[in-house]
N, C-alpha and C positions, 0 to 999 in steps of 0.2 A: 887186452880183454875190450870187446866193443860196449858202449852201453847204448843200450835202447832207450831213447826217451818213452815217458810212460804217454797212454792215448788217452787224452783228457775227453773229447767229444766224437763219439762214435759214429752219430747220426748227421753226419754233414748234409748239404743239400748243397745243390746246383745254385750259383749266384742268380739273383732276381727270381730264382723260381720257388722259395722257400721248402717246405717238409708237406704243407697241407694240400697243395694244387696239386702237385704230382699223386700225393695219395688218392686222392678225389680221382684223378683220372685211373689210377688203379683198380679202383672200385670200378669203372664203366668198362674195363678190359678185363674179361677171366683169363685169355690167353698168357697174359701178364702175372697174374697171379700165380698160376702155376710156374710159371717162368722164376718168378722171385722165389717161392715156396722150395725151389731147387737149389740156391745159394746154397753155399758149403757142403752140398753132398757128396762133393770130390774136390782136391785141394787142385786138380788140374782142370782146366776149361775146355771144352769143345766149341771150335768157332762156331758152331751152330746158337748156340748159348749165347756166345757174346753178340751174334748178329741179332738176336731177339731183344737183348738189354738195348742195343744201340739201338732198335726201333721204337723201343718203348721211351727212349729218351727224344726220339723225332716227334713222337707226339708229346712231351712233356712241353715243345718248345711250338706244339700249335702246327706239326706237320704232321697228319695221319697219313697222308699217303705217299711217305718219302721212307724210306726204309735208310739213308744213310746222314749220319751227321755229318759229314761234308758237304754233302750237297744241301741240307739245310742251312748250314754255316753261309754258302754260297748265296743262295737266296736270299737270305736274311742282309746279308752284306748289302747286295745288289737293293733291295728295298731300305737300307738306309741310306746308300749313295744316291740312287736315283735310277730308275729302271736304264736308260740311253746315257748314262754318266762314266765317266772314269774316275777312279781315285786319284784324287789329290792332295797334295797338303793341306789344301784348304778345306777338305771334306770334313764335316762332322760324322765321326762313326764312333762307337762306343762299342769296341770289342768284347766287352765284359757282358752285355747281352745276349752274345754269340754263344752256340752250345760249343762243349770240347770239341776237338777236330777226334777222328778216330783214336791217333796215335798217345792222344791224353786220355781219352776214354776207356782204352784197353788196361793199362796200369791203374785205373781206378778201381775200375771191373774187377782186377786181379786184387789190389789189396783188400776191397771189401767181401771179396768170396771167401779171403784167408780169415779173415775176423770170426766169420759168420761159422766157418770152418772149424774153427777153436771150439766156438761157442758149442756146435753141435758134437763136439768129440769130448765137454768138459765134464763127461763121464765115466770117461777113462780116466785110470789113476795116472797111466804113463803111456799117453797117447805119440803116436809117430807123426812127428810133425816137421815137415818140410822148411827148409830155411830162408827164411823170408826174402831173400835178393832172388830167388824166384818166381816172386810173387808180388810187383810190383814195387818192391821196394829198392833201394841202393844204397851203397854203404861207402860212408865218408870217411872222413879221417877218425874223426870219432864218434859216428852216430849212425843209426841206421834211419835213412829218412825217405820220405817217398819220393819213388820216380816218377816224377811231373808227366814226361812223354817218352815216347819209343825212338821219335826221329822229331824234326823240325815241326812245329807246330802252324806256322806261315809260310806260305812261298817269301822267297828270298826278296823278290821285286817288290811285296807288298811291306816287306820289314823295312827295305830301303824307304819306300815313300813315309813310311812311321816313322821314323829314324830322322828323315828331313822336317817333319813337323813340329818336331821339340826344339 
C-alpha cells in the first residue's frame, strides 16, 4: 500500500513572485482569465492549453512579448551575467529568480489541473479519478511525490560551471 502525503498548501506561488502580483497581471489579461477558468475541466491537458499557461508565466516574469519560459530564462540569465559576458564560476547569478523551464512547468501545470479537476468533480459521489502518476506525480518507495521535472532543467554545461562554483 502506498501512502499519499496530505496536501498542505494548495495555493503555491512562484518564488519571488508571490500571489498578489500574478493575480494583478491576470486581472489585466482577460484571455488568461478564460484559460484559468478552464483548469480542471478535463483530466488531460491539450498542448495549446499548456502553451497559454506558459505564456502567462512569461508575463508574470515581465516578458509580455515572449511565449516561451525557456527563452525568458535565457534572457534573464544574460541580464544577470551581463550582455556580452560568459557564465564563469565567479559569476554572481541567482537561479531562484529565473522562471521554471518548460520541463518543470508542465508537471506543475498537470498537478494544479489534477487538484482543480478533483474540486470540480467533488459533487459526484464516486468520480472516476485517474491515477496521480499520469498527472505530474511520481511514485517513490513509500510516497507519491511531485515530479519536479520531465527532463533535466539545466544544460549540462551550465551544471558543470555551477558545480565548480561550490
